C-alpha positions as CSV (number, residue, x, y, z in Angstrom):
1,M,9.6,2.9,-3.7
2,M,6.0,1.2,-3.4
3,W,3.0,0.5,-4.7
4,W,0.1,0.4,-2.8
5,A,-3.5,-0.8,-3.7
6,G,-6.6,0.0,-1.5
7,F,-9.2,-2.7,-0.4
8,A,-11.9,-2.9,1.7
9,P,-10.7,-4.7,4.8
10,E,-13.5,-6.9,4.7
11,N,-12.6,-8.6,1.3
12,V,-9.1,-9.1,2.0
13,T,-8.0,-12.3,3.2
14,W,-4.6,-13.2,4.1
15,T,-3.0,-16.8,2.0
16,G,-1.9,-19.5,4.4
17,G,-4.3,-18.0,7.3
18,V,-1.7,-15.9,8.5
19,E,-2.4,-12.3,9.6
20,P,0.6,-9.3,9.3
21,T,2.1,-8.4,12.7
22,W,1.1,-5.2,13.0
23,Y,2.8,-2.0,14.6
24,T,1.4,1.1,15.3
25,T,3.7,4.2,13.6
26,F,1.9,7.0,14.2
27,E,-0.3,6.9,17.8
28,G,-3.5,6.9,16.6
29,E,-2.9,7.4,13.1
30,A,-1.2,4.5,11.5
31,Q,-0.2,0.8,11.3
32,R,2.0,-1.3,9.2
33,G,1.7,-4.8,8.8
34,F,4.6,-7.1,8.1
35,C,4.9,-10.7,7.5
36,P,5.3,-12.5,10.5
37,N,7.5,-14.7,8.8
38,C,10.1,-12.8,6.8
39,G,9.7,-9.4,8.0
40,S,8.6,-7.8,4.9
41,R,6.4,-4.9,5.1
42,L,2.6,-5.9,3.4
43,A,0.0,-3.5,4.4
44,A,-0.8,-0.4,5.8
45,I,-3.6,0.8,8.1
46,D,-4.1,5.2,8.1
47,S,-7.0,6.4,10.2
48,D,-7.9,8.9,7.3
49,V,-8.1,6.6,4.4
50,P,-11.0,3.5,4.6
51,E,-9.3,0.9,2.7
52,L,-6.8,-1.3,3.6
53,G,-3.2,-0.6,2.0
54,I,-1.7,-3.8,0.8
55,V,1.7,-3.4,-1.2
56,V,1.0,-5.0,-4.7
57,T,4.0,-6.9,-5.3
58,A,2.5,-8.8,-2.0
59,L,-1.0,-9.8,-4.1
60,D,-1.1,-13.5,-5.1
61,D,-2.4,-12.2,-8.7
62,T,-1.3,-8.7,-10.0
63,S,-2.6,-9.2,-13.4
64,G,-5.8,-7.9,-12.8
65,A,-6.8,-4.8,-15.2
66,D,-7.8,-2.8,-12.6
67,L,-4.2,-2.6,-10.8
68,V,-3.8,0.9,-13.0
69,P,-1.8,3.8,-10.8
70,V,-4.4,6.7,-10.0
71,N,-2.4,8.7,-7.4
72,Q,1.6,9.3,-7.0
73,S,2.6,10.8,-3.9
74,F,5.9,12.6,-3.1
75,R,6.0,13.5,-6.6
76,D,8.1,17.1,-5.6
77,D,10.6,14.9,-4.2
78,A,11.0,12.0,-6.8
79,V,14.8,11.4,-8.3
80,H,15.2,13.1,-11.2
81,W,16.3,10.0,-13.3
82,L,12.4,8.1,-12.4
83,P,10.0,9.1,-14.6
84,Q,6.7,10.4,-13.4
85,V,3.8,7.8,-13.5
86,P,1.7,8.8,-16.8
87,D,-1.7,10.1,-16.3
88,T,-1.7,10.3,-12.6
89,Q,-2.8,13.0,-10.2
90,K,-0.8,14.1,-7.3
91,S,-1.7,12.4,-4.4
92,P,-3.5,14.1,-1.6
93,V,-1.3,12.4,1.1
94,A,2.1,14.4,-0.6
């Protein structure tokens, strides 16, 4: 399970001056960024989404009131013991 937040790419600053290592996951459609030191997944670029997706747990500050889930992907495939995120719409992704 992952929690992503979208940001305008020009508003993102990577701390420590180290950019993620980017890998193409779907040619011409998607890239995923990983920490070059530990390999943790940090970010995503998808051709049909204007924002840079950042894994929320990778953010320096997660206390912002604006970090409220609005979409939930793959609802139909969720494990039965994990409750749905309240007040969210089904993501157009899945």
